[in-house]
PyMOL commands that place a pseudoatom at each C-alpha (Angstrom):
pseudoatom trace, name=CA, resn=MET, resi=1, chain=A, elem=C, hetatm=0, pos=[45.579, -6.490, -7.844]
pseudoatom trace, name=CA, resn=LEU, resi=2, chain=A, elem=C, hetatm=0, pos=[43.208, -4.545, -9.316]
pseudoatom trace, name=CA, resn=VAL, resi=3, chain=A, elem=C, hetatm=0, pos=[41.724, -4.575, -12.641]
pseudoatom trace, name=CA, resn=LEU, resi=4, chain=A, elem=C, hetatm=0, pos=[39.492, -1.829, -14.751]
pseudoatom trace, name=CA, resn=GLU, resi=5, chain=A, elem=C, hetatm=0, pos=[37.779, -2.348, -17.717]
pseudoatom trace, name=CA, resn=PRO, resi=6, chain=A, elem=C, hetatm=0, pos=[36.893, 0.970, -19.201]
pseudoatom trace, name=CA, resn=LEU, resi=7, chain=A, elem=C, hetatm=0, pos=[35.853, 0.590, -23.027]
pseudoatom trace, name=CA, resn=MET, resi=8, chain=A, elem=C, hetatm=0, pos=[37.353, -3.126, -22.558]
pseudoatom trace, name=CA, resn=LYS, resi=9, chain=A, elem=C, hetatm=0, pos=[40.773, -2.454, -22.671]
pseudoatom trace, name=CA, resn=LYS, resi=10, chain=A, elem=C, hetatm=0, pos=[42.226, -3.596, -19.256]
pseudoatom trace, name=CA, resn=ILE, resi=11, chain=A, elem=C, hetatm=0, pos=[44.314, -1.410, -17.183]
pseudoatom trace, name=CA, resn=GLU, resi=12, chain=A, elem=C, hetatm=0, pos=[46.208, -3.666, -14.431]
pseudoatom trace, name=CA, resn=ILE, resi=13, chain=A, elem=C, hetatm=0, pos=[46.527, -2.254, -10.727]
pseudoatom trace, name=CA, resn=ILE, resi=14, chain=A, elem=C, hetatm=0, pos=[49.754, -3.526, -8.752]
pseudoatom trace, name=CA, resn=VAL, resi=15, chain=A, elem=C, hetatm=0, pos=[48.100, -2.885, -5.202]
pseudoatom trace, name=CA, resn=GLU, resi=16, chain=A, elem=C, hetatm=0, pos=[50.429, -3.602, -2.280]
pseudoatom trace, name=CA, resn=LYS, resi=17, chain=A, elem=C, hetatm=0, pos=[50.557, -3.615, 1.776]
pseudoatom trace, name=CA, resn=THR, resi=18, chain=A, elem=C, hetatm=0, pos=[53.085, -1.109, 3.226]
pseudoatom trace, name=CA, resn=LYS, resi=19, chain=A, elem=C, hetatm=0, pos=[53.090, -0.036, 7.132]
pseudoatom trace, name=CA, resn=THR, resi=20, chain=A, elem=C, hetatm=0, pos=[50.685, 2.326, 7.044]
pseudoatom trace, name=CA, resn=GLY, resi=21, chain=A, elem=C, hetatm=0, pos=[48.403, 1.204, 4.749]
pseudoatom trace, name=CA, resn=TYR, resi=22, chain=A, elem=C, hetatm=0, pos=[48.370, 0.187, 1.161]
pseudoatom trace, name=CA, resn=SER, resi=23, chain=A, elem=C, hetatm=0, pos=[49.672, 1.757, -2.226]
pseudoatom trace, name=CA, resn=ALA, resi=24, chain=A, elem=C, hetatm=0, pos=[48.952, 1.307, -5.704]
pseudoatom trace, name=CA, resn=PHE, resi=25, chain=A, elem=C, hetatm=0, pos=[50.568, 1.497, -9.282]
pseudoatom trace, name=CA, resn=ALA, resi=26, chain=A, elem=C, hetatm=0, pos=[49.509, 0.677, -12.761]
pseudoatom trace, name=CA, resn=GLU, resi=27, chain=A, elem=C, hetatm=0, pos=[51.874, -1.012, -14.877]
pseudoatom trace, name=CA, resn=LYS, resi=28, chain=A, elem=C, hetatm=0, pos=[50.933, 0.889, -18.319]
pseudoatom trace, name=CA, resn=LEU, resi=29, chain=A, elem=C, hetatm=0, pos=[49.792, 4.381, -17.124]
pseudoatom trace, name=CA, resn=PRO, resi=30, chain=A, elem=C, hetatm=0, pos=[51.837, 6.961, -14.948]
pseudoatom trace, name=CA, resn=VAL, resi=31, chain=A, elem=C, hetatm=0, pos=[49.316, 6.464, -12.404]
pseudoatom trace, name=CA, resn=TYR, resi=32, chain=A, elem=C, hetatm=0, pos=[50.679, 5.901, -8.198]
pseudoatom trace, name=CA, resn=THR, resi=33, chain=A, elem=C, hetatm=0, pos=[48.080, 6.159, -5.108]
pseudoatom trace, name=CA, resn=ILE, resi=34, chain=A, elem=C, hetatm=0, pos=[47.995, 5.737, -1.786]
pseudoatom trace, name=CA, resn=GLY, resi=35, chain=A, elem=C, hetatm=0, pos=[45.217, 4.778, 0.835]
pseudoatom trace, name=CA, resn=ASN, resi=36, chain=A, elem=C, hetatm=0, pos=[44.866, 3.527, 4.334]
pseudoatom trace, name=CA, resn=THR, resi=37, chain=A, elem=C, hetatm=0, pos=[42.298, 0.873, 3.811]
pseudoatom trace, name=CA, resn=LEU, resi=38, chain=A, elem=C, hetatm=0, pos=[41.163, -0.919, 0.895]
pseudoatom trace, name=CA, resn=GLU, resi=39, chain=A, elem=C, hetatm=0, pos=[38.081, 1.038, -0.063]
pseudoatom trace, name=CA, resn=GLU, resi=40, chain=A, elem=C, hetatm=0, pos=[39.867, 4.117, 0.585]
pseudoatom trace, name=CA, resn=LEU, resi=41, chain=A, elem=C, hetatm=0, pos=[42.725, 2.615, -1.673]
pseudoatom trace, name=CA, resn=LYS, resi=42, chain=A, elem=C, hetatm=0, pos=[39.790, 1.754, -4.437]
pseudoatom trace, name=CA, resn=THR, resi=43, chain=A, elem=C, hetatm=0, pos=[38.548, 5.319, -4.185]
pseudoatom trace, name=CA, resn=ASN, resi=44, chain=A, elem=C, hetatm=0, pos=[41.721, 6.783, -4.677]
pseudoatom trace, name=CA, resn=THR, resi=45, chain=A, elem=C, hetatm=0, pos=[42.973, 4.240, -7.446]
pseudoatom trace, name=CA, resn=ILE, resi=46, chain=A, elem=C, hetatm=0, pos=[39.571, 5.354, -9.421]
pseudoatom trace, name=CA, resn=GLU, resi=47, chain=A, elem=C, hetatm=0, pos=[39.697, 9.027, -8.983]
pseudoatom trace, name=CA, resn=ALA, resi=48, chain=A, elem=C, hetatm=0, pos=[43.597, 8.790, -9.670]
pseudoatom trace, name=CA, resn=ILE, resi=49, chain=A, elem=C, hetatm=0, pos=[43.232, 7.146, -13.252]
pseudoatom trace, name=CA, resn=ASN, resi=50, chain=A, elem=C, hetatm=0, pos=[40.469, 9.009, -14.097]
pseudoatom trace, name=CA, resn=LEU, resi=51, chain=A, elem=C, hetatm=0, pos=[42.270, 12.511, -13.465]
pseudoatom trace, name=CA, resn=TYR, resi=52, chain=A, elem=C, hetatm=0, pos=[45.070, 10.747, -15.881]
pseudoatom trace, name=CA, resn=LEU, resi=53, chain=A, elem=C, hetatm=0, pos=[42.370, 9.963, -18.319]
pseudoatom trace, name=CA, resn=GLU, resi=54, chain=A, elem=C, hetatm=0, pos=[40.715, 13.287, -18.348]
pseudoatom trace, name=CA, resn=PHE, resi=55, chain=A, elem=C, hetatm=0, pos=[43.973, 14.942, -19.064]
pseudoatom trace, name=CA, resn=ASN, resi=56, chain=A, elem=C, hetatm=0, pos=[44.523, 12.816, -21.967]
pseudoatom trace, name=CA, resn=GLY, resi=57, chain=A, elem=C, hetatm=0, pos=[41.061, 13.331, -23.655]
pseudoatom trace, name=CA, resn=SER, resi=58, chain=A, elem=C, hetatm=0, pos=[40.171, 9.739, -22.570]
pseudoatom trace, name=CA, resn=ALA, resi=59, chain=A, elem=C, hetatm=0, pos=[36.109, 8.551, -21.359]
pseudoatom trace, name=CA, resn=ARG, resi=60, chain=A, elem=C, hetatm=0, pos=[36.202, 8.392, -17.303]
pseudoatom trace, name=CA, resn=ILE, resi=61, chain=A, elem=C, hetatm=0, pos=[36.171, 4.903, -15.354]
pseudoatom trace, name=CA, resn=ILE, resi=62, chain=A, elem=C, hetatm=0, pos=[33.208, 4.443, -13.071]
pseudoatom trace, name=CA, resn=GLU, resi=63, chain=A, elem=C, hetatm=0, pos=[33.574, 1.754, -10.203]
pseudoatom trace, name=CA, resn=ARG, resi=64, chain=A, elem=C, hetatm=0, pos=[31.163, -0.242, -11.695]
pseudoatom trace, name=CA, resn=ALA, resi=65, chain=A, elem=C, hetatm=0, pos=[34.424, -1.350, -14.262]
pseudoatom trace, name=CA, resn=LEU, resi=66, chain=A, elem=C, hetatm=0, pos=[36.574, -2.105, -11.326]
pseudoatom trace, name=CA, resn=LYS, resi=67, chain=A, elem=C, hetatm=0, pos=[37.039, -6.072, -10.619]
pseudoatom trace, name=CA, resn=ILE, resi=68, chain=A, elem=C, hetatm=0, pos=[38.968, -6.983, -7.966]
pseudoatom trace, name=CA, resn=MET, resi=69, chain=A, elem=C, hetatm=0, pos=[41.404, -10.118, -8.641]
pseudoatom trace, name=CA, resn=PRO, resi=70, chain=A, elem=C, hetatm=0, pos=[43.397, -12.262, -6.940]
pseudoatom trace, name=CA, resn=ALA, resi=71, chain=A, elem=C, hetatm=0, pos=[47.259, -11.476, -7.421]
pseudoatom trace, name=CA, resn=ARG, resi=72, chain=A, elem=C, hetatm=0, pos=[49.150, -13.732, -9.724]
for i in range(1, 72): cmd.bond("trace and resi %d" % i, "trace and resi %d" % (i + 1))
show_as sticks, trace
zoom trace
């Protein structure tokens, strides 16, 4: 699970292993992405959420706000 904390809000991202790499989706946002590696998935997740937030007039997430948490 990835947890993004922009401006003290948490956005939980569910990460799943796939046959070709990884997929991720936000539980409370219409954001989905994929990556061949976890590092690529992390980059793609930040980019996807930033695109969504920019489209809706919100602040951008910066990479240091990303925390990787163990799955519950």
